[in-house]
C-alpha positions in Angstrom: -0.4 0.1 0.1 1.4 3.6 -0.7 1.6 5.7 2.2 -1.9 7.3 2.9 -3.1 10.3 2.9 -4.7 11.5 6.4 -7.9 13.5 7.2 -8.6 15.2 10.6 -12.5 16.1 11.4 -12.4 19.1 13.4 -16.0 20.2 13.0 -18.6 21.1 15.4 -21.4 19.0 16.5 -24.6 21.6 16.2 -26.5 22.4 19.3 -25.3 22.8 22.8 -21.5 23.9 22.9 -18.9 21.6 23.5 -18.0 21.2 27.3 -14.0 20.9 26.4 -14.1 24.0 24.3 -16.3 25.7 26.8 -14.6 24.9 30.1 -11.0 26.3 28.2 -12.8 29.7 27.1 -11.9 28.9 23.2 -14.0 28.8 20.2 -13.4 24.9 19.2 -11.7 22.4 21.4 -8.9 21.4 18.8 -7.6 25.1 19.8 -7.4 23.8 23.5 -3.8 23.5 24.5 -2.1 20.3 26.3 1.4 20.6 26.9 1.8 24.1 25.3 0.4 23.2 22.1 -2.9 23.1 20.6 -4.6 19.5 20.6 -4.7 19.9 16.7 -1.4 20.5 16.3 -0.3 17.2 18.1 -2.4 15.1 16.0 -0.5 16.8 13.0 2.5 16.2 14.7 1.8 12.3 15.1 0.5 12.0 11.5 3.6 13.5 10.4 6.3 11.1 12.8 4.3 8.2 11.2 5.2 9.4 7.6 2.2 11.2 6.4 3.2 14.1 4.3 -0.2 15.1 2.7 -3.2 16.2 5.7 -6.2 17.9 5.5 -8.1 19.2 8.3 -11.9 19.4 7.9 -13.1 22.6 9.9 -15.8 25.4 9.9 -14.6 27.3 12.6 -12.1 30.2 11.3 -9.6 30.1 13.9 -9.2 26.5 13.4 -8.7 26.9 9.7 -6.4 29.6 10.4 -4.1 26.7 12.4 -4.0 24.2 10.3 -3.1 25.8 7.7 0.0 27.5 9.6 0.5 23.3 10.3 1.1 23.1 6.7 -2.2 21.4 6.3 -4.9 21.4 3.5 -8.4 22.7 4.6 -11.3 21.2 3.3 -15.5 22.2 4.2 -17.0 20.5 6.9 -20.2 18.3 5.4 -23.6 17.7 7.7 -21.9 14.9 10.0 -18.7 13.6 10.1 -19.7 10.8 7.8 -20.5 13.6 5.1 -17.0 15.1 6.2 -15.3 12.0 5.5 -17.1 12.2 1.7 -15.5 15.3 1.1 -12.3 14.4 2.3 -12.3 11.0 -0.1 -13.2 12.9 -2.9 -10.3 15.4 -2.3 -7.7 13.4 -1.1 -8.6 9.6 -2.8 -7.7 6.4 -1.5 -5.5 5.1 0.6 -6.9 7.9 3.4 -6.4 8.0 7.0 -9.6 9.3 9.2 -9.2 10.6 12.4 -10.4 13.4 14.8 -8.8 16.7 16.0 -9.6 15.6 19.8 -7.2 12.5 19.6 -4.8 14.7 21.3 -2.6 11.1 22.8 -2.3 10.4 19.0 1.2 8.8 18.7 3.2 7.9 15.0 3.9 4.4 16.0 0.0 3.5 16.7 -0.7 4.9 13.1 2.5 2.7 11.3 1.4 -0.6 13.5 -2.6 0.3 12.4 -1.7 0.3 9.0 0.8 -3.0 9.4 -1.7 -4.6 11.3 -4.4 -4.1 8.9 -5.0 -7.4 6.8 -4.1 -7.4 2.8 -7.1 -6.8 0.8 -9.3 -4.6 3.2 -11.3 -1.8 1.8 -12.0 -0.5 5.2 -10.0 -1.0 8.4 -11.3 0.5 12.0 -8.8 0.4 15.0 -10.6 -1.1 18.5 -9.2 -1.5 21.5 -9.8 -4.2 24.3 -10.9 -3.0 27.7 -8.3 -5.2 29.0 -5.6 -3.2 27.1 -7.7 0.4 28.0 -7.5 -0.1 31.6 -4.2 -2.0 31.5 -2.8 1.7 30.0 -5.0 4.0 32.2 -6.9 2.0 35.3 -10.2 3.5 36.0 -11.0 4.9 32.8 -14.6 5.3 32.2 -15.3 4.5 28.6 -18.6 3.4 26.6 -17.8 -0.3 25.2 -19.4 -2.5 22.7 -19.7 -6.1 24.0 -19.6 -9.2 21.7 -18.2 -12.4 22.4 -15.0 -11.4 21.4 -14.7 -9.1 24.2 -15.6 -5.5 25.0 -14.0 -2.7 22.6 -14.0 1.1 22.6 -13.2 3.2 19.3 -9.6 4.3 19.2 -10.9 7.2 16.2 -8.8 5.7 13.3 -10.0 4.3 10.2 -8.4 3.8 7.3 -10.3 3.7 3.5 -7.8 1.5 1.6 -9.4 1.2 -1.4 -11.7 3.4 -3.8 -14.3 0.7 -2.7 -14.2 2.3 0.7 -16.5 5.1 -0.7 -19.3 2.6 -0.5 -19.0 2.6 3.2 -19.9 6.2 3.8 -23.1 6.1 3.9 -23.3 2.7 6.3 -21.2 5.2 8.5 -23.9 7.6 9.3 -25.6 4.5 10.7 -23.1 3.2 12.9 -22.7 7.1 13.9 -26.3 6.5 14.8 -26.2 3.8 16.5 -22.7 3.7 17.8 -23.9 3.0 21.5 -26.7 0.2 20.7 -25.0 -2.3 19.3 -27.9 -4.5 19.2 -29.2 -2.4 16.3 -26.2 -2.8 14.4 -26.9 -6.5 14.9 -30.4 -6.4 14.2 -29.3 -4.2 10.8 -27.3 -7.8 9.7 -30.7 -10.1 9.5 -32.5 -11.9 12.4 -29.4 -14.8 12.5 -26.6 -12.1 13.6 -29.4 -10.2 16.0 -30.0 -13.9 17.7 -26.4 -14.4 17.7 -25.8 -11.2 19.1 -28.3 -11.7 22.5 -27.2 -15.3 22.8 -23.3 -13.6 23.2 -22.2 -15.8 20.4 -21.6 -12.9 18.0 -18.1 -11.2 17.6 -17.8 -7.9 16.9 -15.3 -8.7 13.9 -17.7 -11.1 12.4 -20.3 -8.4 12.7 -18.0 -5.8 10.7 -17.1 -8.5 8.1 -20.5 -9.3 8.0 -21.4 -4.8 7.3 -19.0 -4.9 5.2 -20.2 -7.7 2.7 -23.5 -6.7 3.0 -22.4 -3.4 1.2 -20.2 -4.6 -1.4 -16.8 -3.8 0.7 -14.3 -6.4 3.2 -14.1 -4.7 6.3 -11.6 -5.5 9.2 -11.1 -4.9 13.0 -7.8 -4.1 13.9 -7.1 -4.6 17.7 -4.9 -1.5 19.0 -1.3 -2.5 20.7 -2.0 0.3 22.8 -5.0 1.1 25.2 -4.3 4.7 25.0 -5.2 4.7 21.5 -8.9 4.9 22.1 -8.5 8.0 24.6 -10.1 11.1 23.3 -10.7 14.2 24.7 -14.7 14.5 24.9 -14.9 16.4 28.1 -13.5 18.2 30.7 -12.3 15.1 32.7 -10.8 13.4 29.3 -8.7 16.5 29.3 -7.2 16.4 32.4 -6.3 13.0 31.9 -4.6 13.8 28.4 -2.6 16.8 30.2 -1.7 14.0 32.8 -0.4 11.0 30.1 0.7 14.1 28.2 3.4 15.4 31.1 4.7 12.3 31.5 5.8 11.7 28.1 
């Protein structure tokens, strides 16, 4: 695989203001400083450390767009949600394309390289997830939302690979997963009665669910297990920011 370009999602969800941005008194949480640098800068530096030369930031806030340009990134428009922004990014940058978020402040180049190396050959789409055991070993006491399946409890790592041109077929499904990401039984139900029954009986693995979901839309989709549980730690709330600052201070 050629070295993928990268897209950093830095849009704003409609509705109430972001709690992290509000607590820190900034326009967008991408601008919140950790260890003397804005979160967005940490993400960009990690991607560059991984060998990514072409990086684009999907943002609507003027200050975030200005920072992205200052960091040497391209700036793209945001869509109506994360999946729509990814569609814009895929059209502009092509595949293969790494996708992550601007609040993934702890991201490390090593994690990105491991993700690419661990993605099975022939995958059109790959998703990085961390096992609960790995997260709790890396960060005891961490409170996360877990997807419970037969192969364990998993939490997302906000790192995705659209490895081929076929990956565009997965974007509409991405919208569905966005809506149901905290209700895995609904994802299983969309795969058919057999899958729902398997989930209810505790027999459905997340790896199988992802592969089946991909097959239904015409792509080969793979789950990749994170080697470091910290890969699942992003900054969604002020408590996460405090944890990120503590971890970064120890690096």
